[in-house]
C-alpha positions as CSV (number, residue, x, y, z in Angstrom):
1,X,75.3,150.6,33.9
2,X,73.3,153.8,33.3
3,X,71.8,155.4,36.4
4,X,72.7,152.3,38.5
5,X,75.4,151.5,41.0
6,X,77.2,148.1,40.9
7,X,78.9,146.9,44.1
8,X,81.1,143.8,44.3
9,X,82.2,142.5,47.7
10,X,84.2,139.6,49.0
11,X,85.1,139.0,52.6
12,X,85.1,136.6,55.5
13,X,81.7,135.3,56.2
14,X,79.8,136.6,59.3
15,X,76.3,136.8,60.7
16,X,74.2,139.7,59.4
17,X,76.3,140.7,56.4
18,X,73.3,140.9,54.0
19,X,71.4,143.1,56.5
20,X,74.4,145.3,57.1
21,X,75.0,145.9,53.4
22,X,71.2,146.5,52.8
23,X,70.9,149.0,55.7
24,X,74.0,150.9,54.6
25,X,72.8,151.2,51.0
26,X,69.4,152.4,52.3
27,X,71.1,155.2,54.2
28,X,72.4,156.5,50.9
29,X,68.9,156.1,49.2
30,X,70.2,153.3,47.0
31,X,67.4,150.9,46.1
32,X,68.6,147.3,45.6
33,X,67.4,145.9,42.3
34,X,69.3,142.6,42.5
35,X,71.5,141.1,45.2
36,X,73.2,137.8,44.4
37,X,75.3,136.3,47.2
38,X,77.2,133.1,47.8
39,X,79.0,131.6,50.9
40,X,81.9,129.2,50.5
41,X,81.3,127.4,53.8
42,X,84.6,125.5,53.6
43,X,86.7,128.7,53.3
44,X,84.2,130.8,55.3
45,X,84.1,133.4,52.6
46,X,81.2,135.6,51.5
47,X,80.7,136.9,47.9
48,X,78.0,139.3,46.8
49,X,77.1,141.3,43.6
50,X,74.6,144.1,44.2
51,X,72.9,146.3,41.6
52,X,71.1,149.4,42.9
53,X,69.0,152.0,41.1
54,X,70.6,155.4,41.3
55,X,74.1,156.7,41.0
56,X,76.0,157.8,44.1
57,X,78.8,160.3,43.3
58,X,80.9,159.9,46.5
59,X,82.0,156.3,45.9
60,X,84.9,156.5,48.4
61,X,82.4,157.6,51.1
62,X,80.1,154.7,50.2
63,X,83.0,152.3,50.2
64,X,84.1,153.6,53.6
65,X,80.6,153.1,55.1
66,X,80.4,149.6,53.7
67,X,83.9,148.7,55.1
68,X,82.7,149.8,58.6
69,X,80.0,147.1,58.7
70,X,82.0,144.4,57.0
71,X,84.8,142.1,58.4
72,X,88.4,143.5,58.2
73,X,90.2,143.4,54.8
74,X,86.9,143.2,52.9
75,X,87.4,143.7,49.1
76,X,84.9,146.3,47.8
77,X,84.5,147.5,44.3
78,X,82.0,150.2,43.3
79,X,81.1,150.8,39.7
80,X,84.0,149.2,37.9
81,X,84.3,150.1,34.3
82,X,81.4,148.8,32.3
83,X,83.4,148.9,29.0
84,X,86.2,146.3,29.5
85,X,89.3,146.8,27.4
86,X,90.9,143.7,26.0
87,X,94.0,142.7,24.1
88,X,93.7,139.6,22.0
89,X,96.5,137.1,21.4
90,X,96.3,134.8,18.3
91,X,98.3,132.4,16.3
92,X,96.7,131.2,13.0
93,X,93.1,130.1,13.7
94,X,90.6,132.8,13.0
95,X,87.3,131.6,14.3
96,X,87.5,132.9,17.9
97,X,89.0,136.2,16.8
98,X,86.4,136.6,14.1
99,X,83.6,136.2,16.6
100,X,85.2,138.8,18.9
101,X,85.7,141.4,16.2
102,X,82.2,141.0,14.8
103,X,80.7,141.4,18.2
104,X,82.7,144.5,18.8
105,X,81.8,145.9,15.4
106,X,78.1,145.6,16.1
107,X,78.5,146.6,19.8
108,X,76.7,143.6,21.2
109,X,78.7,143.4,24.4
110,X,80.7,145.6,26.8
111,X,84.2,144.8,25.6
112,X,86.5,146.9,23.5
113,X,89.5,145.4,21.6
114,X,92.6,147.6,22.0
115,X,94.8,145.5,19.8
116,X,95.5,142.0,18.4
117,X,98.9,140.5,18.7
118,X,99.9,137.4,16.8
119,X,103.0,135.2,16.7
120,X,102.2,134.7,13.0
121,X,101.2,137.5,10.6
122,X,98.3,135.4,9.2
123,X,95.4,137.4,10.7
124,X,96.7,140.9,10.1
125,X,94.6,141.7,7.0
126,X,91.4,140.4,8.6
127,X,92.0,142.3,11.8
128,X,92.8,145.6,10.0
129,X,89.5,145.3,8.2
130,X,87.9,146.3,11.5
131,X,90.4,149.1,12.0
132,X,92.0,147.4,15.0
133,X,95.8,147.5,15.4
134,X,97.6,144.3,14.7
135,X,101.1,143.5,15.9
136,X,103.3,140.6,14.7
137,X,105.8,139.3,17.2
138,X,107.4,136.1,15.8
139,X,108.6,133.4,18.2
140,X,110.9,132.0,15.6
141,X,114.7,132.2,16.2
142,X,114.0,133.5,19.7
143,X,114.2,131.9,23.1
144,X,111.0,131.8,25.0
145,X,112.3,134.5,27.4
146,X,113.2,136.8,24.4
147,X,109.8,136.2,22.8
148,X,107.8,136.8,25.9
149,X,109.8,140.0,26.8
150,X,108.8,141.4,23.4
151,X,105.3,140.3,23.9
152,X,105.0,141.9,27.3
153,X,106.5,145.1,26.0
154,X,103.9,145.3,23.3
155,X,101.0,144.4,25.5
156,X,102.0,147.1,28.0
157,X,101.7,149.7,25.3
158,X,97.9,149.4,25.9
159,X,95.6,150.0,28.7
160,X,93.6,146.8,29.3
161,X,91.5,144.8,31.8
162,X,92.0,141.4,30.3
163,X,94.2,139.6,27.8
164,X,92.3,137.0,25.8
165,X,94.1,134.0,24.4
166,X,92.0,133.4,21.3
167,X,93.7,130.2,20.1
168,X,97.1,131.5,21.0
169,X,99.1,128.3,20.7
170,X,102.0,129.0,22.9
171,X,102.7,127.7,26.4
172,X,103.4,130.7,28.6
173,X,106.1,130.8,31.3
174,X,105.4,131.4,35.0
175,X,107.1,134.8,34.7
176,X,104.7,135.8,31.9
177,X,101.7,134.6,33.8
178,X,102.9,136.5,37.0
179,X,103.2,139.7,35.0
180,X,99.5,139.6,34.2
181,X,98.0,137.8,37.2
182,X,94.3,137.2,37.0
183,X,94.1,139.0,33.7
184,X,94.9,136.1,31.2
185,X,91.9,134.2,29.9
186,X,92.3,131.2,27.6
187,X,89.9,129.1,25.5
188,X,90.8,125.4,25.6
189,X,89.4,123.1,23.0
190,X,88.4,120.4,25.5
191,X,86.1,119.9,28.5
192,X,88.7,120.3,31.2
193,X,90.2,118.5,33.1
194,X,89.9,115.9,30.3
195,X,92.4,115.8,27.4
196,X,94.6,118.7,28.5
197,X,97.5,119.9,26.3
198,X,97.7,119.4,22.5
199,X,95.5,117.5,20.1
200,X,92.5,116.9,22.5
201,X,90.2,116.1,19.6
202,X,92.5,113.3,18.5
203,X,92.7,112.1,22.1
204,X,88.9,112.3,22.4
205,X,88.3,110.4,19.1
206,X,90.7,107.7,20.2
207,X,88.7,107.2,23.4
208,X,85.4,107.1,21.5
209,X,83.9,109.9,23.6
210,X,80.2,110.8,23.3
211,X,80.5,114.5,24.1
212,X,83.1,117.1,23.2
213,X,83.4,120.5,24.8
214,X,85.3,123.7,25.4
215,X,86.5,125.5,28.5
216,X,87.3,129.2,29.1
217,X,89.5,129.7,32.1
218,X,92.0,132.0,33.8
219,X,95.6,131.1,33.0
220,X,97.9,129.9,35.8
221,X,101.3,128.3,36.0
222,X,99.6,124.9,35.7
223,X,98.9,124.1,32.1
224,X,95.1,124.2,31.4
225,X,94.3,124.1,35.2
226,X,93.3,127.7,36.0
227,X,90.0,128.7,37.5
228,X,87.2,127.8,35.1
229,X,84.8,130.5,33.9
230,X,82.6,128.8,31.4
231,X,82.2,125.3,29.9
232,X,79.9,123.8,27.4
233,X,79.5,120.5,25.5
234,X,78.0,119.0,22.4
235,X,77.0,115.4,21.8
236,X,78.8,113.4,19.2
237,X,78.7,109.8,18.1
238,X,80.8,107.0,16.5
239,X,80.3,108.5,13.0
240,X,82.3,111.6,13.8
241,X,85.8,111.8,12.4
242,X,88.5,113.8,14.0
243,X,87.8,116.5,11.4
244,X,84.1,116.5,12.3
245,X,85.0,116.9,15.9
246,X,87.3,119.8,15.2
247,X,84.5,121.5,13.2
248,X,81.9,121.1,15.9
249,X,84.5,122.0,18.5
250,X,85.2,125.4,16.9
251,X,81.6,126.4,17.2
252,X,81.6,125.5,20.9
253,X,84.9,127.4,21.4
254,X,83.5,130.6,19.9
255,X,80.3,130.4,22.1
256,X,82.2,129.6,25.3
257,X,84.8,132.3,24.9
258,X,82.3,135.0,23.9
259,X,80.1,134.0,26.9
260,X,83.2,134.2,29.2
261,X,84.1,137.7,27.9
262,X,80.5,138.9,28.3
263,X,80.4,137.6,32.0
264,X,83.7,139.4,32.7
265,X,82.5,142.6,31.0
266,X,79.5,142.6,33.2
267,X,81.6,141.9,36.4
268,X,79.8,138.6,37.1
269,X,82.9,136.6,37.7
270,X,84.7,136.6,41.1
271,X,87.9,134.6,41.8
272,X,87.8,132.2,44.8
273,X,91.3,130.6,44.9
274,X,91.2,127.8,42.4
275,X,87.6,128.3,41.5
276,X,85.3,131.1,40.3
277,X,82.0,132.4,41.5
278,X,79.9,133.3,38.5
279,X,76.7,135.3,39.1
280,X,74.8,134.7,35.9
């Protein structure tokens, strides 16, 4: 954000938090442009995203002043990077990767692809057209631990904020997920929690569903059950074959994943245990 200060806070809820935050910012001559807050009453937790006009150079001083008027152990972020770095993991399907690389090429969002890593080499030539490094790490003839060790080593060659699983069709171990906690984002070709796992369109067709969808979510140890960032759906009917559903589904997947990356790039997503707070 140019000439603006972005502040993200989550803490235990208490009376007067909005007033305390507003008064503190006013002392530093920071004029609030937007303040979006949410209280999880069940967990007694407070979340807020504040955008102010003006830049304040002494961020540690501002953070200290805010901490003094907030409950103990408050999490405070001031001006996190507005150009999020991402590493993209792929298998063979190109549609989500293509959308990501085209958006980066035309600079239509605040994300920057550092590298693409595939367990097949199929998407190398396409990726390199955009002058993005591509690394092939085959899973064949390797145990899952061996494959994931190589994958972790390659990912860690880069500085990144998030790892995007753009149709990366491998089930990741708890050890891998723990290595990148809260940094793994997946696109699932179904409206979760329905039809988890493989072949959801075949499952959906067999059930005669009237809507299909896609879900972008954080990855956890539980398959396709991580905190949901974005979901969307499209209406279908009895004339749709499985192939028709797959075609329609790919369009939804692209849209949902790109929207999730945009929200993350703009720091509009805050984790709340098994859920997310999304300030759109």
